[in-house]
ZALUMMI-287747 format. One record per atom (N, C-alpha, C): x, y, z. Coordinates in pm, 1 decimal. Atoms other than C-alpha are relative to their C-alpha. Example, Ala and Ser with C-alpha at 12.3 -4.5 7.8 and 13.67 -1.06 7.14 Angstrom:
BEGIN
<c1:89.0; c2:-119.0; c3:0.0>
<c1:1230.0; c2:-450.0; c3:780.0>
<c1:90.0; c2:120.0; c3:0.0>
<c1:-82.0; c2:-119.0; c3:-6.0>
<c1:1367.0; c2:-106.0; c3:714.0>
<c1:-77.0; c2:109.0; c3:73.0>
//
This chain:
BEGIN
<c1:-119.1; c2:69.0; c3:-72.7>
<c1:-939.2; c2:11804.9; c3:11632.2>
<c1:78.5; c2:111.3; c3:77.2>
<c1:-79.9; c2:-112.3; c3:-23.9>
<c1:-800.9; c2:12044.3; c3:11865.3>
<c1:165.3; c2:-57.3; c3:4.9>
<c1:-113.8; c2:45.0; c3:-13.0>
<c1:-438.8; c2:12038.3; c3:11856.0>
<c1:106.8; c2:111.7; c3:52.9>
<c1:-132.7; c2:-106.6; c3:-74.2>
<c1:-143.5; c2:12195.5; c3:12102.3>
<c1:131.8; c2:-14.7; c3:-45.0>
<c1:-142.2; c2:50.4; c3:36.0>
<c1:203.0; c2:12202.1; c3:11983.6>
<c1:74.7; c2:100.8; c3:66.3>
<c1:-154.6; c2:-74.3; c3:-44.3>
<c1:523.6; c2:12327.7; c3:12180.0>
<c1:40.6; c2:64.2; c3:-125.4>
<c1:-119.2; c2:-51.5; c3:104.9>
<c1:763.9; c2:12556.9; c3:11996.7>
<c1:79.3; c2:-95.4; c3:-39.6>
<c1:-73.4; c2:69.5; c3:78.2>
<c1:981.2; c2:12367.8; c3:11756.7>
<c1:-46.2; c2:-141.2; c3:-1.7>
<c1:64.0; c2:132.0; c3:-7.0>
<c1:734.6; c2:12068.2; c3:11773.2>
<c1:-100.8; c2:-1.0; c3:-109.5>
<c1:85.5; c2:20.0; c3:105.4>
<c1:533.8; c2:11927.7; c3:11475.7>
<c1:-119.6; c2:-92.0; c3:83.9>
<c1:91.2; c2:90.7; c3:-33.1>
<c1:184.1; c2:11739.3; c3:11528.6>
<c1:-53.1; c2:-63.6; c3:-148.4>
<c1:62.3; c2:49.6; c3:116.3>
<c1:27.5; c2:11554.3; c3:11271.7>
<c1:-140.5; c2:-133.5; c3:41.5>
<c1:111.3; c2:92.4; c3:7.8>
<c1:-315.2; c2:11330.4; c3:11222.2>
<c1:6.0; c2:-53.8; c3:-72.9>
<c1:36.7; c2:106.2; c3:140.6>
<c1:-386.8; c2:11035.1; c3:11011.7>
<c1:-102.9; c2:-64.3; c3:6.1>
<c1:74.2; c2:80.0; c3:-24.1>
<c1:-634.4; c2:10827.1; c3:10926.3>
<c1:23.2; c2:-117.8; c3:-99.4>
<c1:-40.4; c2:117.5; c3:37.5>
<c1:-525.3; c2:10464.3; c3:10877.6>
<c1:-86.1; c2:-60.5; c3:-68.5>
<c1:133.9; c2:69.4; c3:78.7>
<c1:-850.9; c2:10370.4; c3:10708.5>
<c1:18.7; c2:61.6; c3:-174.2>
<c1:16.3; c2:-40.9; c3:144.6>
<c1:-800.3; c2:10586.2; c3:10386.0>
<c1:127.0; c2:105.9; c3:-42.2>
<c1:-124.2; c2:-63.0; c3:15.5>
<c1:-449.3; c2:10752.3; c3:10400.8>
<c1:33.4; c2:168.6; c3:22.6>
<c1:-5.4; c2:-125.8; c3:1.1>
<c1:-562.2; c2:11097.1; c3:10450.1>
<c1:51.2; c2:68.2; c3:157.4>
<c1:-92.8; c2:-58.3; c3:-154.5>
<c1:-404.1; c2:11353.7; c3:10732.8>
<c1:40.4; c2:132.1; c3:-41.5>
<c1:-89.2; c2:-118.8; c3:20.3>
<c1:-247.7; c2:11652.2; c3:10792.9>
<c1:139.1; c2:-2.2; c3:116.6>
<c1:-105.1; c2:-61.3; c3:-97.6>
<c1:70.3; c2:11821.7; c3:10939.7>
<c1:0.8; c2:92.7; c3:27.9>
<c1:38.9; c2:-127.7; c3:-25.7>
<c1:72.4; c2:12112.9; c3:11138.5>
<c1:156.5; c2:41.2; c3:71.3>
<c1:-144.9; c2:1.9; c3:-37.0>
<c1:432.2; c2:12263.8; c3:11238.9>
<c1:-34.4; c2:157.3; c3:42.4>
<c1:4.6; c2:-120.6; c3:-10.0>
<c1:467.2; c2:12603.4; c3:11405.0>
<c1:89.8; c2:78.9; c3:-38.9>
<c1:-81.9; c2:-37.7; c3:30.1>
<c1:663.2; c2:12875.5; c3:11265.3>
<c1:101.3; c2:65.8; c3:104.0>
<c1:-65.9; c2:-45.4; c3:-102.1>
<c1:951.4; c2:12994.6; c3:11452.5>
<c1:-7.5; c2:153.1; c3:-24.7>
<c1:-12.7; c2:-166.6; c3:4.2>
<c1:941.5; c2:13389.7; c3:11543.1>
<c1:-146.2; c2:25.3; c3:-50.0>
<c1:103.7; c2:-10.4; c3:37.6>
<c1:602.4; c2:13361.5; c3:11395.1>
<c1:-136.3; c2:35.9; c3:57.6>
<c1:92.8; c2:-56.2; c3:-96.9>
<c1:376.5; c2:13490.4; c3:11658.7>
<c1:-141.6; c2:-80.0; c3:6.3>
<c1:114.3; c2:103.0; c3:22.2>
<c1:141.8; c2:13195.3; c3:11664.4>
<c1:-66.5; c2:-53.1; c3:-135.5>
<c1:-3.0; c2:58.9; c3:112.2>
<c1:165.2; c2:13093.8; c3:11298.3>
<c1:8.1; c2:-114.3; c3:-21.1>
<c1:-45.9; c2:140.8; c3:4.9>
<c1:175.6; c2:12762.3; c3:11204.9>
<c1:1.8; c2:-65.4; c3:-170.5>
<c1:-0.3; c2:2.6; c3:169.8>
<c1:236.4; c2:12587.5; c3:10844.1>
<c1:-102.3; c2:-118.3; c3:50.0>
<c1:72.3; c2:109.0; c3:7.4>
<c1:-30.4; c2:12314.5; c3:10775.7>
<c1:34.6; c2:-58.5; c3:-147.8>
<c1:-40.9; c2:57.3; c3:148.8>
<c1:76.7; c2:12055.5; c3:10530.2>
<c1:-127.3; c2:-103.4; c3:6.7>
<c1:118.8; c2:97.3; c3:36.7>
<c1:-250.9; c2:11869.5; c3:10380.1>
<c1:1.6; c2:-92.6; c3:-106.3>
<c1:27.6; c2:111.4; c3:106.3>
<c1:-336.0; c2:11527.6; c3:10221.8>
<c1:-123.4; c2:21.2; c3:-16.8>
<c1:128.0; c2:-35.4; c3:22.8>
<c1:-664.9; c2:11512.1; c3:10302.6>
<c1:-90.7; c2:-27.3; c3:111.7>
<c1:100.9; c2:10.7; c3:-104.9>
<c1:-935.5; c2:11528.5; c3:10556.3>
<c1:-150.2; c2:18.0; c3:13.9>
<c1:124.2; c2:-18.4; c3:22.7>
<c1:-1281.2; c2:11516.0; c3:10624.2>
<c1:-63.6; c2:60.4; c3:152.4>
<c1:72.4; c2:-68.6; c3:-107.5>
<c1:-1484.6; c2:11755.0; c3:10877.5>
<c1:-128.8; c2:-24.6; c3:-2.3>
<c1:137.1; c2:22.5; c3:-15.9>
<c1:-1792.4; c2:11751.9; c3:11035.8>
<c1:-74.3; c2:80.6; c3:117.1>
<c1:48.5; c2:-67.4; c3:-95.2>
<c1:-2026.6; c2:11923.4; c3:11266.5>
<c1:-102.5; c2:-88.5; c3:78.3>
<c1:121.4; c2:104.5; c3:-78.1>
<c1:-2165.4; c2:11656.8; c3:11546.5>
<c1:24.8; c2:-146.6; c3:-84.4>
<c1:-10.0; c2:142.3; c3:35.0>
<c1:-2193.2; c2:11308.8; c3:11517.0>
<c1:-154.7; c2:-76.4; c3:-45.5>
<c1:149.6; c2:69.8; c3:17.8>
<c1:-2571.3; c2:11223.5; c3:11440.4>
<c1:0.3; c2:-2.0; c3:-129.6>
<c1:30.1; c2:38.3; c3:130.0>
<c1:-2732.6; c2:11095.1; c3:11124.7>
<c1:26.1; c2:113.8; c3:-101.5>
<c1:41.4; c2:-138.1; c3:102.4>
<c1:-2786.1; c2:11446.0; c3:10965.7>
<c1:154.2; c2:69.5; c3:58.8>
<c1:-157.9; c2:-70.4; c3:-13.4>
<c1:-2395.6; c2:11543.1; c3:10996.7>
<c1:2.8; c2:59.1; c3:-127.6>
<c1:-61.7; c2:-100.9; c3:127.9>
<c1:-2287.2; c2:11823.2; c3:10777.8>
<c1:202.7; c2:-64.8; c3:-19.2>
<c1:-102.0; c2:46.0; c3:-2.1>
<c1:-1980.7; c2:11679.0; c3:10632.4>
<c1:97.8; c2:80.0; c3:-129.5>
<c1:-109.1; c2:-33.8; c3:109.0>
<c1:-1665.6; c2:11840.1; c3:10429.8>
<c1:101.9; c2:-25.6; c3:-31.2>
<c1:-129.6; c2:39.2; c3:36.5>
<c1:-1381.0; c2:11686.5; c3:10242.8>
<c1:69.1; c2:113.7; c3:-26.0>
<c1:-89.0; c2:-48.7; c3:62.0>
<c1:-1065.0; c2:11870.1; c3:10183.7>
<c1:123.0; c2:-57.5; c3:-24.3>
<c1:-98.5; c2:114.6; c3:105.2>
<c1:-816.6; c2:11743.7; c3:9958.8>
<c1:118.6; c2:98.4; c3:-54.1>
<c1:-102.9; c2:-71.2; c3:29.4>
<c1:-473.5; c2:11924.2; c3:9902.7>
<c1:1.0; c2:-53.4; c3:-174.5>
<c1:-47.9; c2:19.5; c3:145.3>
<c1:-426.8; c2:12000.1; c3:9515.9>
<c1:131.4; c2:5.5; c3:-22.8>
<c1:-170.8; c2:-11.8; c3:54.2>
<c1:-113.2; c2:12033.2; c3:9288.5>
<c1:58.8; c2:106.3; c3:46.0>
<c1:-65.6; c2:-124.9; c3:-42.0>
<c1:-51.7; c2:12366.8; c3:9397.1>
<c1:-62.9; c2:52.3; c3:137.3>
<c1:31.4; c2:-67.9; c3:-150.5>
<c1:-193.8; c2:12398.4; c3:9762.5>
<c1:-10.8; c2:-112.1; c3:66.1>
<c1:22.2; c2:101.4; c3:-107.8>
<c1:-111.9; c2:12121.8; c3:9995.5>
<c1:75.4; c2:61.7; c3:126.5>
<c1:-69.0; c2:-57.7; c3:-123.1>
<c1:96.7; c2:12382.2; c3:10241.7>
<c1:-50.3; c2:136.5; c3:-3.8>
<c1:77.5; c2:-109.2; c3:-31.0>
<c1:-94.0; c2:12648.5; c3:10412.4>
<c1:57.4; c2:93.6; c3:117.9>
<c1:-17.4; c2:-36.6; c3:-143.6>
<c1:6.2; c2:12901.0; c3:10649.2>
<c1:-106.0; c2:52.9; c3:75.2>
<c1:100.9; c2:-58.4; c3:-102.8>
<c1:-221.5; c2:13002.4; c3:10910.9>
<c1:13.5; c2:79.5; c3:138.8>
<c1:-22.0; c2:-98.4; c3:-77.2>
<c1:-209.0; c2:13296.1; c3:11134.5>
<c1:-99.0; c2:14.4; c3:88.6>
<c1:61.8; c2:-2.9; c3:-120.8>
<c1:-317.2; c2:13336.1; c3:11490.0>
<c1:-139.7; c2:52.0; c3:0.0>
<c1:81.1; c2:-76.1; c3:8.6>
<c1:-675.3; c2:13489.3; c3:11500.6>
<c1:-46.3; c2:61.7; c3:115.5>
<c1:17.9; c2:-78.9; c3:-143.1>
<c1:-784.9; c2:13738.1; c3:11740.9>
<c1:-111.9; c2:-72.2; c3:81.5>
<c1:114.2; c2:95.8; c3:-72.6>
<c1:-983.7; c2:13600.6; c3:12046.2>
<c1:-157.8; c2:26.7; c3:-43.1>
<c1:148.2; c2:-55.5; c3:41.6>
<c1:-1290.1; c2:13794.7; c3:11950.1>
<c1:-81.8; c2:-55.4; c3:-126.1>
<c1:82.5; c2:96.1; c3:121.2>
<c1:-1304.4; c2:13623.9; c3:11596.0>
<c1:-16.2; c2:-162.2; c3:25.6>
<c1:44.9; c2:139.9; c3:-45.4>
<c1:-1286.0; c2:13282.3; c3:11763.6>
<c1:-122.6; c2:14.4; c3:71.1>
<c1:97.1; c2:27.6; c3:-63.4>
<c1:-1558.8; c2:13345.6; c3:11975.4>
<c1:-114.8; c2:60.7; c3:-79.9>
<c1:84.2; c2:-26.8; c3:85.1>
<c1:-1753.9; c2:13473.2; c3:11697.5>
<c1:-50.5; c2:-156.7; c3:-80.1>
<c1:26.4; c2:80.2; c3:73.6>
<c1:-1710.2; c2:13182.4; c3:11520.5>
<c1:-49.0; c2:-117.8; c3:91.4>
<c1:40.7; c2:105.1; c3:-81.5>
<c1:-1785.9; c2:12926.1; c3:11817.4>
<c1:-140.0; c2:38.7; c3:30.8>
<c1:162.4; c2:-12.4; c3:11.6>
<c1:-2145.8; c2:13109.5; c3:11864.6>
<c1:-55.6; c2:-11.7; c3:-144.6>
<c1:59.0; c2:3.4; c3:130.2>
<c1:-2198.9; c2:13077.9; c3:11485.0>
<c1:-19.3; c2:-186.5; c3:29.5>
<c1:15.3; c2:140.3; c3:47.8>
<c1:-2105.4; c2:12688.9; c3:11525.0>
<c1:-131.0; c2:-61.1; c3:131.5>
<c1:111.2; c2:54.1; c3:-73.1>
<c1:-2331.4; c2:12633.5; c3:11830.6>
<c1:-127.2; c2:28.2; c3:-19.9>
<c1:145.2; c2:-33.1; c3:55.7>
<c1:-2618.7; c2:12798.9; c3:11646.0>
<c1:-19.3; c2:-123.8; c3:-83.8>
<c1:38.1; c2:92.7; c3:87.6>
<c1:-2590.0; c2:12543.7; c3:11381.3>
<c1:37.7; c2:-170.1; c3:64.4>
<c1:25.7; c2:152.3; c3:-66.5>
<c1:-2563.8; c2:12237.2; c3:11608.5>
<c1:-120.4; c2:27.2; c3:86.7>
<c1:130.7; c2:-8.1; c3:-80.4>
<c1:-2896.2; c2:12341.0; c3:11785.4>
<c1:-112.8; c2:-68.1; c3:-83.3>
//
């Protein structure tokens, strides 16, 4: 789920059926870093019957994560690997 956030704004995504979701907030002066608060989310590669799914759920001591902006070259590599998996 791509999410774009402007400075000092929060974004969130929630699943009404199961109560899961995340909240994303930019860190002031963080050079693109964000805080992600995790309840529970399910991620998948594609929408076919043979979808690979991963459930992520925040635990006692790991519900808030600081995510730093990755170099563009790293994103290109991840996208190429994702494309291979979906073929």
